[in-house]
C-alpha positions, 0 to 999 in steps of 0.5 A: 619698785622693787629692790635687786640691790641683793641679786647677783649674778655667780659663776661656778667650776667645778663645784667651786665659785669663781666670784660674783660677775655681777651684783646689784642693779646690774641684775635685775629680779628675774628667770635667767637661762644659761646660756654656752658659746663655744668657738673652734671645735671646743667641747664643754660638760654641764650640768644644770640640774637637778643632780648636781655632780658637785654642789657649789661650794657656798650656799645660797638659794637656788634652784636647778635650771630644770625646775624652770618653769615656761613663761605665760605670755602674759608674764613675757610680755611683763618682763620685757617690760621690766627688761627696758625699764630697768635698760632705759635706768642703766642707760640714764645712771650711766649717761649721769655718771659720764656728764658729772666725769666730763665735768669735774674733768672740765672743772680740774682743767680749767684748774690747771690753766689757772695754776699754769697762769699764775706760775707764770 
């Protein structure tokens, strides 16, 4: 399995980092395509490169989206399979964390009840 602990997605506005939005295991090593969603009469101006009007304010190993190559059919299948695997692992991890949280909460409630009984 590949390591993605150092992966991150960072958004920029006017060349300034808006901070890390996602990192680690939440960012699988894949190709990402930018998308913009706007509401009503909103407008937006973007620059996906290769010539950036305002260069990012940090030194990362990044490429402009204009250098992105389309995926072959085989690569697309591998990509989709990887994403499914990553989502399954994430869901299992979240379920285990929730089960652990509920068990801990149950123990704390039992302790509270015990202390209430002892104080009577």
